[in-house]
C-alpha positions in Angstrom: -16.2 195.9 122.4 -18.4 193.2 123.7 -17.9 192.0 127.3 -17.6 188.4 126.2 -14.8 189.2 123.8 -13.0 191.0 126.6 -13.4 188.0 128.9 -12.1 185.6 126.2 -9.1 187.8 125.6 -8.4 187.9 129.4 -8.6 184.1 129.6 -6.3 183.8 126.6 -3.7 186.1 128.2 -3.9 184.3 131.5 -3.2 181.0 129.8 -0.2 182.5 128.0 1.2 183.7 131.3 1.2 180.1 132.6 3.6 179.1 129.8 7.4 179.5 129.6 8.0 183.0 128.2 11.0 185.3 128.1 10.7 188.4 130.2 9.9 190.8 127.2 7.0 188.6 126.1 5.8 188.2 129.7 5.8 192.0 130.2 3.9 192.5 126.9 1.2 190.0 127.9 0.9 191.5 131.3 0.4 194.9 129.7 -2.2 193.5 127.3 -4.0 191.7 130.2 -4.2 194.9 132.2 -5.5 196.8 129.2 -8.1 194.2 128.5 -9.2 194.1 132.2 -9.5 197.9 132.2 -11.7 197.6 129.1 -13.9 195.0 130.7 -14.2 197.2 133.8 -15.2 200.1 131.7 -17.8 198.0 129.9 -19.2 196.8 133.2 -19.4 200.3 134.7 -21.1 201.5 131.5 -23.6 198.6 131.8 -24.2 199.4 135.5 -24.9 203.0 134.7 -27.4 202.1 132.1 -29.1 199.8 134.5 -28.3 196.5 132.8 -26.8 193.5 134.7 -23.1 193.3 135.0 -23.0 189.5 135.1 -22.5 189.5 138.8 -19.0 191.0 138.5 -18.3 194.3 140.2 -16.5 196.8 138.0 -14.4 198.1 140.9 -13.1 194.6 141.7 -12.0 194.1 138.1 -10.3 197.5 138.0 -8.3 196.8 141.2 -7.3 193.4 139.8 -6.2 195.0 136.5 -3.8 197.2 138.5 -2.4 194.2 140.4 -2.0 192.2 137.2 -0.1 195.1 135.6 2.2 195.2 138.5 2.8 191.4 138.0 1.3 190.5 141.4 -1.8 188.5 140.8 -3.9 187.1 138.0 -6.7 189.6 137.3 -9.6 187.2 137.6 -8.5 184.2 139.6 -6.2 185.7 142.1 -3.4 183.2 141.3 0.1 184.4 141.6 1.8 185.3 138.4 5.4 184.1 137.9 7.8 186.9 137.5 11.5 187.1 137.3 12.6 189.2 140.3 16.2 189.3 139.2 15.2 191.2 136.0 14.3 194.8 136.1 13.4 197.3 133.4 15.9 200.3 133.6 
């Protein structure tokens, strides 16, 4: 997958998270966002290993943000808080 496609997908998921979603859809989008961020991190690490430029983004930073986004804490690229419903839990 191309890095620009991964970035566009991440941007799309981030926009969706800013809309009114039920908890099931929100969790699905968070999972997709984390997967896409992990893909981008992998692509950036691969580019760094081959000596090509990684567009100024550190792969390690993206990886850490993907983990945080998956946990519903922050937006993977901007650091904005993601709305979650703390009353709801997955049992």
